[in-house]
C-alpha positions as CSV (number, residue, x, y, z in Angstrom):
1,M,-43.0,74.0,40.6
2,Y,-43.2,75.2,44.1
3,L,-39.7,72.9,44.2
4,H,-38.2,75.4,42.0
5,P,-37.2,77.9,45.2
6,L,-35.4,75.4,46.9
7,A,-33.5,73.9,43.9
8,A,-32.3,77.5,43.2
9,R,-31.1,77.9,46.5
10,L,-28.9,74.6,46.5
11,G,-26.6,75.5,44.2
12,V,-24.3,72.5,45.1
13,G,-23.1,72.0,41.3
14,R,-25.5,68.9,40.9
15,A,-28.5,67.9,38.5
16,C,-31.4,68.4,40.3
17,F,-34.3,66.6,39.0
18,G,-37.8,67.2,40.1
19,L,-40.0,64.3,39.0
20,R,-43.6,64.6,38.1
21,P,-46.4,62.1,38.7
22,P,-47.2,60.1,35.2
23,D,-50.5,60.9,34.8
24,A,-49.2,64.7,35.0
25,D,-47.6,63.7,31.3
26,G,-50.7,62.3,30.1
27,A,-50.0,59.0,31.0
28,R,-51.6,56.1,32.9
29,P,-52.7,57.2,36.3
30,W,-50.8,55.6,39.4
31,R,-52.7,53.8,41.9
32,S,-50.4,53.6,45.0
33,V,-47.0,55.0,46.5
34,P,-45.1,51.8,45.1
35,E,-46.5,52.1,42.0
36,L,-45.6,55.9,41.8
37,A,-42.1,54.9,43.1
38,A,-41.5,52.4,40.6
39,H,-42.8,54.9,37.9
40,L,-40.0,57.4,39.2
41,V,-37.1,55.2,39.7
42,E,-37.4,53.9,36.0
43,R,-37.3,57.7,34.8
44,L,-34.2,58.6,37.4
45,R,-32.3,56.0,35.9
46,R,-33.0,57.1,32.3
47,H,-31.3,60.3,32.9
48,Q,-28.7,58.6,35.8
49,P,-28.0,54.8,35.3
50,E,-25.8,54.4,38.6
51,G,-26.3,56.2,42.2
52,P,-25.7,57.7,44.7
53,Y,-28.8,59.2,44.6
54,H,-30.1,61.6,47.1
55,L,-33.8,61.6,47.0
56,V,-35.6,64.5,48.7
57,G,-39.4,64.3,49.0
58,H,-41.9,67.2,50.9
59,S,-45.0,65.8,52.1
60,F,-46.4,62.8,50.4
61,G,-43.4,63.2,48.8
62,G,-41.6,61.4,51.4
63,A,-43.1,59.0,51.8
64,V,-42.3,58.5,47.8
65,V,-38.9,59.0,48.1
66,F,-38.9,56.4,51.1
67,E,-40.2,53.8,48.8
68,M,-37.9,54.8,45.8
69,A,-34.9,54.0,48.4
70,H,-36.2,50.8,48.9
71,Q,-36.8,50.4,45.6
72,L,-33.6,51.2,44.5
73,R,-31.6,48.9,47.2
74,R,-33.7,46.2,45.8
75,Q,-32.0,46.5,42.0
76,G,-28.5,46.8,43.8
77,L,-27.9,50.3,43.7
78,E,-27.4,53.0,46.5
79,P,-29.1,55.8,47.7
80,G,-27.6,58.5,48.9
81,L,-29.3,61.2,51.4
82,V,-33.0,60.2,51.9
83,A,-34.6,63.1,53.3
84,L,-38.2,63.7,54.5
85,L,-39.8,67.2,54.6
86,D,-42.3,67.5,57.2
87,A,-43.5,64.0,55.7
88,G,-45.9,62.3,58.1
89,G,-44.8,58.1,57.6
90,P,-47.8,55.5,57.9
91,G,-50.4,55.5,60.1
92,V,-49.6,59.2,60.9
93,V,-51.3,60.6,57.9
94,R,-54.8,61.9,59.2
95,G,-58.1,61.6,57.7
96,Q,-60.5,59.1,56.2
97,D,-60.7,57.8,52.1
98,A,-62.9,60.7,50.1
99,G,-64.9,58.9,48.0
100,P,-65.0,60.1,44.2
101,G,-67.3,62.9,45.2
102,D,-67.9,65.8,43.4
103,E,-66.0,69.0,42.2
104,L,-67.0,70.8,45.1
105,A,-65.8,68.3,47.7
106,G,-62.7,68.0,46.0
107,L,-62.1,72.1,45.9
108,L,-62.9,71.9,49.8
109,E,-60.6,69.3,50.6
110,L,-57.4,71.3,48.9
111,V,-58.9,74.5,50.6
112,A,-59.0,72.5,54.1
113,G,-55.6,71.0,53.1
114,A,-54.2,74.9,52.4
115,E,-55.6,76.4,55.4
116,E,-54.5,73.2,58.2
117,A,-51.1,73.7,56.4
118,T,-50.6,77.5,56.5
119,G,-52.9,78.1,59.6
120,M,-54.1,80.8,57.1
121,D,-58.2,81.1,57.1
122,L,-58.9,81.6,53.2
123,G,-62.8,82.7,53.7
124,L,-63.4,80.1,51.0
125,N,-66.2,77.5,53.2
126,E,-68.7,75.5,51.6
127,D,-71.5,77.9,51.9
128,R,-69.6,80.5,50.3
129,L,-68.7,77.9,47.0
130,R,-72.2,77.3,46.9
131,A,-73.1,80.5,46.6
132,Q,-71.6,81.4,43.5
133,P,-73.5,81.4,40.0
134,G,-72.0,78.1,38.7
135,P,-69.1,75.9,38.6
136,E,-66.8,78.1,36.5
137,A,-67.4,80.7,38.9
138,T,-66.4,78.6,42.0
139,R,-63.2,77.6,40.4
140,E,-62.3,81.0,39.6
141,L,-62.7,81.9,42.9
142,V,-60.8,79.1,44.5
143,L,-57.8,79.5,42.1
144,A,-57.6,83.4,42.6
145,T,-57.8,83.1,46.3
146,L,-55.0,80.7,46.2
147,K,-52.9,82.6,43.7
148,R,-53.3,85.6,45.8
149,H,-51.7,83.8,48.8
150,Q,-49.3,82.2,46.5
151,L,-49.8,78.8,47.2
152,F,-49.9,75.8,44.4
153,F,-49.9,78.2,41.5
154,T,-48.4,80.4,39.1
155,P,-49.8,83.6,38.2
156,D,-50.5,82.3,34.8
157,A,-52.4,79.0,35.7
158,G,-55.8,78.4,34.6
159,Q,-58.7,76.2,35.7
160,D,-57.3,73.1,33.9
161,A,-53.8,73.3,36.3
162,L,-57.0,73.3,39.3
163,A,-58.3,70.7,38.0
164,A,-55.3,68.3,38.2
165,V,-54.2,69.7,41.5
166,V,-57.5,68.5,43.2
167,R,-56.8,65.1,41.4
168,G,-53.5,64.8,42.3
169,Y,-54.1,65.8,45.9
170,R,-57.1,63.5,46.6
171,Q,-55.2,60.8,44.8
172,A,-52.2,60.8,46.9
173,M,-54.0,61.8,50.1
174,A,-55.4,58.0,49.8
175,A,-52.3,56.3,48.0
176,H,-50.4,58.0,51.6
177,R,-53.3,56.8,54.1
178,H,-53.0,53.3,52.5
179,Y,-49.0,53.1,52.2
180,R,-47.2,50.5,54.1
181,L,-43.6,50.2,54.8
182,P,-41.9,47.9,52.8
183,G,-39.7,47.0,55.2
184,R,-36.8,49.0,56.9
185,L,-34.5,50.7,55.5
186,D,-30.4,50.1,55.9
187,R,-29.8,53.6,55.3
188,P,-30.0,56.5,57.7
189,L,-32.9,58.6,57.5
190,L,-33.0,62.8,57.6
191,L,-36.7,63.9,59.2
192,V,-36.8,67.4,58.6
193,R,-39.6,69.2,60.7
194,A,-41.4,72.8,60.2
195,A,-40.7,74.8,63.1
196,D,-44.4,76.1,63.2
197,E,-48.0,74.7,62.8
198,S,-48.1,72.0,60.4
199,G,-50.7,69.3,61.5
200,F,-48.4,66.9,63.1
201,D,-48.4,68.6,66.6
202,H,-49.8,65.5,68.1
203,A,-48.0,63.2,66.5
204,E,-44.0,61.5,67.7
205,A,-41.1,63.3,67.1
206,D,-40.1,61.1,64.4
207,L,-43.7,61.4,62.9
208,G,-43.9,57.4,62.6
209,W,-40.4,56.9,60.3
210,G,-38.9,55.6,63.5
211,E,-39.2,52.2,62.4
212,A,-38.3,52.3,59.2
213,T,-34.7,52.4,59.0
214,T,-32.2,50.0,60.9
215,A,-29.8,53.0,60.7
216,S,-30.5,56.5,62.6
217,I,-32.8,58.7,62.0
218,E,-32.0,62.6,62.3
219,I,-34.8,64.8,63.2
220,V,-34.3,68.8,62.7
221,S,-36.4,71.6,62.7
222,V,-36.3,74.4,60.2
223,P,-38.1,78.0,59.7
224,G,-41.8,77.8,58.8
225,N,-44.9,75.9,58.1
226,H,-45.5,72.9,56.2
227,E,-45.8,75.1,52.9
228,T,-43.7,78.3,53.7
229,M,-40.9,76.1,54.4
230,M,-40.0,75.5,50.9
231,V,-40.8,79.1,49.8
232,E,-38.9,82.4,50.8
233,P,-37.8,83.9,53.6
234,H,-37.6,80.4,55.0
235,V,-36.4,78.1,52.5
236,G,-32.6,79.4,52.5
237,A,-32.6,77.5,56.0
238,L,-33.7,74.3,54.4
239,A,-31.2,74.7,51.2
240,D,-28.2,75.1,53.9
241,L,-29.3,72.4,55.9
242,L,-29.5,70.3,52.7
243,R,-26.5,71.5,51.4
244,T,-24.3,70.5,54.5
245,R,-25.5,67.1,54.4
246,L,-25.2,66.3,50.4
247,H,-21.2,67.8,51.3
248,G,-21.0,65.2,54.0
249,G,-21.5,68.1,57.2
250,D,-21.5,66.4,60.6
251,P,-25.2,65.5,61.4
252,L,-26.6,66.6,64.5
253,P,-26.8,64.2,67.2
254,A,-29.2,61.3,65.9
255,R,-31.0,58.8,67.7
256,R,-31.5,55.1,66.5
257,G,-34.4,54.3,64.5
258,G,-37.1,52.7,66.3
259,Q,-36.1,53.9,69.4
């Protein structure tokens, strides 16, 4: 749902598909980036049997669309634009795998991710969450706080949506950390970085994607941080950039992948 502002701003007269993980529709949970990408490629081809396919992925979605582009090429199909939006490449994603853990651990991870991405202090530390009278009150406090800051949820979202996001967030982070490049893609990559704090300040400029292509990688900065680049008022700059590339506009000077 957080992709709606970008899709609405693109206005390029093209079909725009927001692809969800299979478990979001009640199907069997996925376990890895390649497994998730294979499911999404299959769904994409049901809507559009032939390419080119323009692929745009934010954060963890960057790894997914890169893997989708690889799988499309192996099937003899043509990826078009491959755009990675503030997405860390393999080896750049920080942290360690979370174990099964309890619900509180998952909520704290979600809060920490939101704070790191936005630079906000949401005031939801472990002591405060443990002080709540019960699990339902804890979930409601986290959900209400995230809604108030317009993070992750629509105003009418309930606790079931929170549970799904926590589960999906932990699963995505683990899959991202374990992802390894299947090889170098023979297509240019567009890496769009958030101009403000995004958790990648100590990484290389290419966020680990330089070895991922035999063509070129273009690195462009847009206003906002990891989260706010996707919403108003900053999403307009991102949409303008993608619209230009979709219409074949000249890229900024790009460097060769791996250099």
